[in-house]
Chimera marker file (.cmm) of the C-alpha trace (Angstrom):
<marker_set name="trace">
<marker id="1" x="-3.939" y="4.358" z="84.915" r="1" g="1" b="0" radius="0.5"/>
<marker id="2" x="-1.643" y="7.254" z="85.669" r="1" g="1" b="0" radius="0.5"/>
<marker id="3" x="0.645" y="6.230" z="82.821" r="1" g="1" b="0" radius="0.5"/>
<marker id="4" x="-2.282" y="6.343" z="80.397" r="1" g="1" b="0" radius="0.5"/>
<marker id="5" x="-3.280" y="9.832" z="81.490" r="1" g="1" b="0" radius="0.5"/>
<marker id="6" x="0.342" y="10.994" z="81.400" r="1" g="1" b="0" radius="0.5"/>
<marker id="7" x="0.669" y="9.736" z="77.817" r="1" g="1" b="0" radius="0.5"/>
<marker id="8" x="-2.596" y="11.482" z="76.885" r="1" g="1" b="0" radius="0.5"/>
<marker id="9" x="-1.454" y="14.702" z="78.557" r="1" g="1" b="0" radius="0.5"/>
<marker id="10" x="1.940" y="14.757" z="76.870" r="1" g="1" b="0" radius="0.5"/>
<marker id="11" x="0.437" y="13.689" z="73.548" r="1" g="1" b="0" radius="0.5"/>
<marker id="12" x="-2.042" y="16.550" z="73.723" r="1" g="1" b="0" radius="0.5"/>
<marker id="13" x="0.708" y="19.038" z="74.453" r="1" g="1" b="0" radius="0.5"/>
<marker id="14" x="2.699" y="17.624" z="71.542" r="1" g="1" b="0" radius="0.5"/>
<marker id="15" x="-0.317" y="18.004" z="69.246" r="1" g="1" b="0" radius="0.5"/>
<marker id="16" x="-0.777" y="21.632" z="70.289" r="1" g="1" b="0" radius="0.5"/>
<marker id="17" x="2.864" y="22.332" z="69.480" r="1" g="1" b="0" radius="0.5"/>
<marker id="18" x="2.769" y="20.391" z="66.224" r="1" g="1" b="0" radius="0.5"/>
<marker id="19" x="-0.255" y="22.372" z="65.063" r="1" g="1" b="0" radius="0.5"/>
<marker id="20" x="2.034" y="25.265" z="64.163" r="1" g="1" b="0" radius="0.5"/>
<marker id="21" x="3.931" y="23.092" z="61.663" r="1" g="1" b="0" radius="0.5"/>
<marker id="22" x="0.947" y="21.353" z="60.066" r="1" g="1" b="0" radius="0.5"/>
<marker id="23" x="0.008" y="22.629" z="56.622" r="1" g="1" b="0" radius="0.5"/>
<marker id="24" x="-3.603" y="21.446" z="56.619" r="1" g="1" b="0" radius="0.5"/>
<marker id="25" x="-6.129" y="22.085" z="59.403" r="1" g="1" b="0" radius="0.5"/>
<marker id="26" x="-3.803" y="23.531" z="62.083" r="1" g="1" b="0" radius="0.5"/>
<marker id="27" x="-6.779" y="24.794" z="64.056" r="1" g="1" b="0" radius="0.5"/>
<marker id="28" x="-8.299" y="21.329" z="64.150" r="1" g="1" b="0" radius="0.5"/>
<marker id="29" x="-5.018" y="19.764" z="65.299" r="1" g="1" b="0" radius="0.5"/>
<marker id="30" x="-4.611" y="22.401" z="68.005" r="1" g="1" b="0" radius="0.5"/>
<marker id="31" x="-8.214" y="21.971" z="69.158" r="1" g="1" b="0" radius="0.5"/>
<marker id="32" x="-7.773" y="18.196" z="69.270" r="1" g="1" b="0" radius="0.5"/>
<marker id="33" x="-4.637" y="18.587" z="71.364" r="1" g="1" b="0" radius="0.5"/>
<marker id="34" x="-6.456" y="20.947" z="73.699" r="1" g="1" b="0" radius="0.5"/>
<marker id="35" x="-9.343" y="18.494" z="74.108" r="1" g="1" b="0" radius="0.5"/>
<marker id="36" x="-6.996" y="15.562" z="74.737" r="1" g="1" b="0" radius="0.5"/>
<marker id="37" x="-5.012" y="17.553" z="77.314" r="1" g="1" b="0" radius="0.5"/>
<marker id="38" x="-8.204" y="18.680" z="79.037" r="1" g="1" b="0" radius="0.5"/>
<marker id="39" x="-9.531" y="15.127" z="79.120" r="1" g="1" b="0" radius="0.5"/>
<marker id="40" x="-6.250" y="13.825" z="80.548" r="1" g="1" b="0" radius="0.5"/>
<marker id="41" x="-6.576" y="16.310" z="83.411" r="1" g="1" b="0" radius="0.5"/>
<marker id="42" x="-10.335" y="16.071" z="83.912" r="1" g="1" b="0" radius="0.5"/>
<marker id="43" x="-11.005" y="12.335" z="83.705" r="1" g="1" b="0" radius="0.5"/>
<marker id="44" x="-8.988" y="11.415" z="86.846" r="1" g="1" b="0" radius="0.5"/>
<marker id="45" x="-10.960" y="14.022" z="88.821" r="1" g="1" b="0" radius="0.5"/>
<marker id="46" x="-14.210" y="12.610" z="87.452" r="1" g="1" b="0" radius="0.5"/>
<marker id="47" x="-13.204" y="9.059" z="88.366" r="1" g="1" b="0" radius="0.5"/>
<marker id="48" x="-12.269" y="10.145" z="91.893" r="1" g="1" b="0" radius="0.5"/>
<marker id="49" x="-15.579" y="11.990" z="92.312" r="1" g="1" b="0" radius="0.5"/>
<marker id="50" x="-17.584" y="8.964" z="91.159" r="1" g="1" b="0" radius="0.5"/>
<marker id="51" x="-15.657" y="6.626" z="93.473" r="1" g="1" b="0" radius="0.5"/>
<marker id="52" x="-16.273" y="8.868" z="96.486" r="1" g="1" b="0" radius="0.5"/>
<marker id="53" x="-19.887" y="9.678" z="95.682" r="1" g="1" b="0" radius="0.5"/>
<marker id="54" x="-22.090" y="8.918" z="98.639" r="1" g="1" b="0" radius="0.5"/>
<marker id="55" x="-19.173" y="8.314" z="100.981" r="1" g="1" b="0" radius="0.5"/>
<marker id="56" x="-19.220" y="9.959" z="104.371" r="1" g="1" b="0" radius="0.5"/>
<marker id="57" x="-16.433" y="12.530" z="104.037" r="1" g="1" b="0" radius="0.5"/>
<marker id="58" x="-16.916" y="14.248" z="107.386" r="1" g="1" b="0" radius="0.5"/>
<marker id="59" x="-14.128" y="12.387" z="109.045" r="1" g="1" b="0" radius="0.5"/>
<link id1="1" id2="2" r="1" g="1" b="0" radius="0.2"/>
<link id1="2" id2="3" r="1" g="1" b="0" radius="0.2"/>
<link id1="3" id2="4" r="1" g="1" b="0" radius="0.2"/>
<link id1="4" id2="5" r="1" g="1" b="0" radius="0.2"/>
<link id1="5" id2="6" r="1" g="1" b="0" radius="0.2"/>
<link id1="6" id2="7" r="1" g="1" b="0" radius="0.2"/>
<link id1="7" id2="8" r="1" g="1" b="0" radius="0.2"/>
<link id1="8" id2="9" r="1" g="1" b="0" radius="0.2"/>
<link id1="9" id2="10" r="1" g="1" b="0" radius="0.2"/>
<link id1="10" id2="11" r="1" g="1" b="0" radius="0.2"/>
<link id1="11" id2="12" r="1" g="1" b="0" radius="0.2"/>
<link id1="12" id2="13" r="1" g="1" b="0" radius="0.2"/>
<link id1="13" id2="14" r="1" g="1" b="0" radius="0.2"/>
<link id1="14" id2="15" r="1" g="1" b="0" radius="0.2"/>
<link id1="15" id2="16" r="1" g="1" b="0" radius="0.2"/>
<link id1="16" id2="17" r="1" g="1" b="0" radius="0.2"/>
<link id1="17" id2="18" r="1" g="1" b="0" radius="0.2"/>
<link id1="18" id2="19" r="1" g="1" b="0" radius="0.2"/>
<link id1="19" id2="20" r="1" g="1" b="0" radius="0.2"/>
<link id1="20" id2="21" r="1" g="1" b="0" radius="0.2"/>
<link id1="21" id2="22" r="1" g="1" b="0" radius="0.2"/>
<link id1="22" id2="23" r="1" g="1" b="0" radius="0.2"/>
<link id1="23" id2="24" r="1" g="1" b="0" radius="0.2"/>
<link id1="24" id2="25" r="1" g="1" b="0" radius="0.2"/>
<link id1="25" id2="26" r="1" g="1" b="0" radius="0.2"/>
<link id1="26" id2="27" r="1" g="1" b="0" radius="0.2"/>
<link id1="27" id2="28" r="1" g="1" b="0" radius="0.2"/>
<link id1="28" id2="29" r="1" g="1" b="0" radius="0.2"/>
<link id1="29" id2="30" r="1" g="1" b="0" radius="0.2"/>
<link id1="30" id2="31" r="1" g="1" b="0" radius="0.2"/>
<link id1="31" id2="32" r="1" g="1" b="0" radius="0.2"/>
<link id1="32" id2="33" r="1" g="1" b="0" radius="0.2"/>
<link id1="33" id2="34" r="1" g="1" b="0" radius="0.2"/>
<link id1="34" id2="35" r="1" g="1" b="0" radius="0.2"/>
<link id1="35" id2="36" r="1" g="1" b="0" radius="0.2"/>
<link id1="36" id2="37" r="1" g="1" b="0" radius="0.2"/>
<link id1="37" id2="38" r="1" g="1" b="0" radius="0.2"/>
<link id1="38" id2="39" r="1" g="1" b="0" radius="0.2"/>
<link id1="39" id2="40" r="1" g="1" b="0" radius="0.2"/>
<link id1="40" id2="41" r="1" g="1" b="0" radius="0.2"/>
<link id1="41" id2="42" r="1" g="1" b="0" radius="0.2"/>
<link id1="42" id2="43" r="1" g="1" b="0" radius="0.2"/>
<link id1="43" id2="44" r="1" g="1" b="0" radius="0.2"/>
<link id1="44" id2="45" r="1" g="1" b="0" radius="0.2"/>
<link id1="45" id2="46" r="1" g="1" b="0" radius="0.2"/>
<link id1="46" id2="47" r="1" g="1" b="0" radius="0.2"/>
<link id1="47" id2="48" r="1" g="1" b="0" radius="0.2"/>
<link id1="48" id2="49" r="1" g="1" b="0" radius="0.2"/>
<link id1="49" id2="50" r="1" g="1" b="0" radius="0.2"/>
<link id1="50" id2="51" r="1" g="1" b="0" radius="0.2"/>
<link id1="51" id2="52" r="1" g="1" b="0" radius="0.2"/>
<link id1="52" id2="53" r="1" g="1" b="0" radius="0.2"/>
<link id1="53" id2="54" r="1" g="1" b="0" radius="0.2"/>
<link id1="54" id2="55" r="1" g="1" b="0" radius="0.2"/>
<link id1="55" id2="56" r="1" g="1" b="0" radius="0.2"/>
<link id1="56" id2="57" r="1" g="1" b="0" radius="0.2"/>
<link id1="57" id2="58" r="1" g="1" b="0" radius="0.2"/>
<link id1="58" id2="59" r="1" g="1" b="0" radius="0.2"/>
</marker_set>
């Protein structure tokens, strides 16, 4: 799973950088890269929160 999120993260960063060289819709490409990067960071936290939901975390 970590490889998938690493590929998404790096791909999103690449898209944000490539947006400056795109002739059509650079804002859309940058926004897509930002969303992909945010998802690559946020989804693992969401998965961890769902897995630990209801668990006794007091030690």
